C-alpha positions in Angstrom: 10.0 99.1 -26.5 11.0 95.7 -28.5 8.5 94.8 -31.3 6.7 91.3 -31.1 8.1 90.0 -34.2 11.9 90.5 -32.5 10.7 88.6 -29.4 9.5 85.8 -31.6 12.2 85.6 -33.7 14.4 84.8 -30.6 12.5 81.4 -30.3 13.4 80.3 -33.8 15.5 77.2 -33.8 18.9 77.0 -34.5 20.4 75.3 -37.2 22.8 72.3 -35.5 25.9 73.3 -37.2 25.4 77.0 -35.6 25.1 75.4 -32.3 27.7 76.1 -29.8 30.1 73.1 -29.5 29.0 72.1 -26.1 25.2 72.2 -27.1 25.8 69.6 -30.3 27.8 67.7 -27.9 25.0 67.8 -25.1 22.3 66.9 -28.0 24.6 64.1 -29.3 25.1 62.8 -25.7 21.4 62.9 -25.5 20.8 60.8 -28.6 23.2 58.2 -27.4 21.3 57.9 -23.8 18.0 57.5 -25.7 19.7 54.8 -28.1 21.3 53.1 -25.1 17.5 53.4 -23.5 16.1 52.0 -26.4 18.8 49.0 -26.5 17.8 48.5 -22.9 14.3 48.4 -23.1 14.5 45.8 -26.0 17.2 43.8 -24.2 14.7 43.8 -21.3 11.6 42.8 -23.5 13.5 39.9 -24.8 14.8 38.9 -21.7 11.3 39.0 -20.1 10.3 36.6 -22.9 13.1 34.6 -22.0 12.5 34.6 -18.5 8.7 33.8 -19.0 10.1 30.5 -21.3 12.4 29.4 -18.6 10.0 29.8 -15.7 7.4 27.6 -17.9 10.0 25.1 -18.5 10.9 25.0 -14.8 7.6 24.8 -13.5 6.4 21.9 -15.9 9.9 20.2 -14.9 8.8 20.6 -11.0 5.4 19.4 -11.7 6.5 16.2 -13.6 9.1 15.4 -10.8 6.8 16.0 -8.1 4.3 13.3 -9.8 7.4 11.0 -10.5 8.3 11.3 -6.8 4.8 10.9 -5.4 4.2 7.7 -7.8 7.6 6.4 -6.1 6.5 7.3 -2.8 2.9 5.8 -3.3 3.2 2.5 -3.6 0.2 0.3 -4.6 -0.9 -2.9 -3.2 1.4 -5.3 -5.3 4.1 -3.1 -4.3 3.5 -3.1 -0.7 3.1 -7.1 -0.8 6.2 -7.6 -2.5 8.0 -5.3 -0.3 6.7 -6.3 2.8 5.7 -9.9 2.5 7.7 -13.3 1.5 6.9 -14.5 -1.9 3.6 -16.1 -2.4 1.8 -17.0 -6.0 -1.4 -15.5 -4.1 -0.3 -12.0 -3.8 -2.1 -11.1 -6.6 -5.6 -11.7 -4.8 -4.2 -9.6 -1.9 -6.4 -6.3 -1.4 -6.9 -4.7 2.0 -10.2 -3.4 3.8 -11.1 -1.7 7.1 -12.7 -3.7 9.7 -14.1 -3.6 13.4 -13.4 -6.7 15.2 -16.5 -7.6 16.9 -15.1 -9.4 19.9 -17.2 -8.2 22.7 -16.8 -10.9 25.4 -19.6 -13.2 26.2 -21.0 -12.5 22.8 -20.5 -15.9 20.7 -20.1 -16.2 17.0 -20.8 -18.8 14.7 -17.3 -20.3 15.1 -17.9 -21.2 18.9 -19.6 -24.4 20.1 -20.2 -27.5 18.5 -23.3 -27.6 16.1 -23.6 -28.6 12.8 -23.5 -24.8 11.5 -20.2 -24.0 13.4 -18.7 -27.4 11.7 -19.6 -26.2 8.1 -18.2 -22.7 9.0 -14.9 -24.2 9.9 -14.5 -26.4 7.0 -15.5 -23.3 5.1 -12.0 -21.5 6.3 -9.8 -24.4 6.6 -10.4 -27.2 4.0 -13.1 -26.3 1.6 -10.3 -24.6 -1.0 -7.8 -27.5 -1.5 -4.6 -27.0 -1.9 -2.4 -25.4 -4.9 0.7 -25.4 -6.9 4.0 -23.2 -8.2 6.3 -23.5 -11.0 9.8 -24.6 -10.7 11.0 -20.8 -10.9 8.6 -19.9 -8.2 9.8 -23.0 -5.9 13.4 -21.0 -6.0 11.8 -17.8 -4.5 10.5 -19.5 -1.8 13.6 -21.6 -1.0 12.6 -24.9 -1.1 14.3 -27.8 -2.7 13.3 -29.6 -5.6 12.9 -32.9 -3.9 9.6 -31.3 -2.9 6.3 -32.9 -3.7 4.8 -32.3 -7.1 1.5 -32.3 -8.6 -0.2 -31.7 -11.8 -2.9 -29.2 -12.8 -6.2 -31.3 -13.6 -7.3 -28.5 -15.8 -4.3 -27.8 -17.7 -1.9 -30.7 -17.2 1.0 -28.9 -16.5 3.3 -29.9 -13.6 4.4 -27.9 -10.6 5.0 -28.2 -6.9 2.1 -28.6 -4.3 1.6 -25.9 -1.7 -0.7 -24.8 0.8 -1.3 -21.1 2.0 -0.3 -20.6 5.5 -3.7 -19.0 6.5 -5.6 -22.0 5.9 -3.3 -23.9 8.0 -3.3 -21.5 10.6 -7.0 -21.8 11.0 -6.8 -25.5 10.8 -4.7 -25.3 13.7 -7.1 -22.7 15.7 -10.0 -25.3 15.2 -8.0 -28.1 16.4 -7.3 -25.9 19.7 -10.8 -25.3 19.7 -12.0 -28.9 19.4 -9.8 -29.7 22.3 -11.7 -27.7 24.7 -14.8 -29.8 23.7 -13.1 -32.7 24.2 -16.3 -34.8 25.4 -17.9 -33.9 21.9 -14.9 -34.7 19.8 -13.0 -37.5 21.6 -12.9 -40.7 19.2 -13.8 -38.6 16.2 -11.3 -36.8 13.4 -8.0 -35.8 14.8 -9.2 -37.1 17.9 -9.8 -40.6 16.8 -6.4 -42.0 17.5 -5.7 -43.8 21.0 -2.2 -42.4 20.8 -2.5 -39.4 23.5 0.9 -38.3 22.6 0.3 -38.0 18.9 -2.6 -35.7 19.7 -0.6 -33.7 22.2 2.2 -33.5 19.6 -0.3 -32.0 17.1 -1.8 -29.4 19.3 1.8 -28.4 20.6 2.7 -28.0 16.9 -0.3 -26.2 16.3 0.1 -23.9 19.3 3.7 -23.0 18.3 2.4 -22.2 14.6 0.2 -19.6 16.0 2.4 -18.3 18.4 5.1 -17.7 16.0 2.6 -16.1 13.5 1.1 -13.8 16.3 4.6 -12.7 17.0 5.4 -12.0 13.3 2.6 -10.1 12.6 2.7 -7.8 15.6 -0.4 -6.2 15.7 -0.3 -2.7 17.3 -4.0 -2.0 17.1 -5.4 -0.1 20.4 -7.6 -1.6 23.1 -9.0 0.8 25.3 -10.7 0.2 29.1 -13.8 1.4 30.0 -15.6 1.2 33.5 -18.6 -1.0 33.9 -21.4 0.2 35.6 -21.5 -2.8 38.1 -17.8 -3.1 38.4 -16.8 0.4 39.6 -13.0 0.4 40.1 -12.4 -2.5 37.8 -11.9 -1.7 34.0 -12.7 -3.9 31.1 -11.0 -4.1 27.7 -12.8 -3.2 24.5 -11.8 -5.9 22.2 -14.1 -4.2 19.5 -11.2 -2.6 17.7 -10.1 -1.1 14.4 -8.0 -2.9 11.7 -6.9 -2.8 8.2 -7.3 -6.5 7.1 -6.4 -8.6 4.0 -9.6 -9.4 2.2 -10.0 -13.3 3.4 -12.8 -13.8 0.9 -10.7 -12.5 -1.9 -7.6 -14.9 -1.1 -10.0 -17.8 -0.4 -11.6 -17.2 -3.8 -8.0 -17.3 -5.6 -7.1 -20.7 -3.7 -10.4 -22.2 -5.2 -9.9 -21.0 -8.7 -6.1 -22.3 -8.2 -7.0 -25.9 -6.6 -5.1 -28.8 -7.7 -5.7 -31.1 -5.0 -8.5 -31.9 -2.3 -7.1 -34.3 0.0 -6.8 -32.8 3.3 -3.1 -33.6 4.4 -3.0 -31.7 7.9 
């Protein structure tokens, strides 16, 4: 029976130089494999860092481009007015508000009738703000000749070209048509003071055309729904109290007053 010493001696490590050739080659290949694995792990670690940095840079670039695209695709009020409106010095006063038209048929507002209050309200939206002016450079932007009427700003002494804003002339026209429906009250007064019926008719026709062109230009696409009335079955009635996004009239009127250079009514 072999001694325990002899069995233990069989497990002693053999010096490399005494290993068979194939074993030494296998060990060398193993060392080379481990070296390659270490190099691969090192490359992977460095690669992961580089990849993380690259991804971070790409992420930041994407966020920047997204923000830039959003800013370009979301115009502010000034951009919108500049793109979709003809030039006006009052563009700086334009702001938008949501509104519901209170237009139920049969319910009159203060703008209907012939009372003193009605006259004051119409004057407030037509003539109380006067006229404004533009510079020679702005005159070119509205494509008008230099022979246009000039005016001097009483506050600054600067000279420019006299202008009015379309909105106030359109309201003047609407008021003239309103007055024509109350001719018994207005005949011989103001715009109806002349005896020349032809001139009065011409003024009314001009105003009708101005309002027609403006309405067709604006092309209001607001929605009007229809409802059955309790006492008129089968006869749908339009609901004119509709939602709109409006330019703030008060803001533009305020700008007009602050920039008034002439106050005589020329319409």
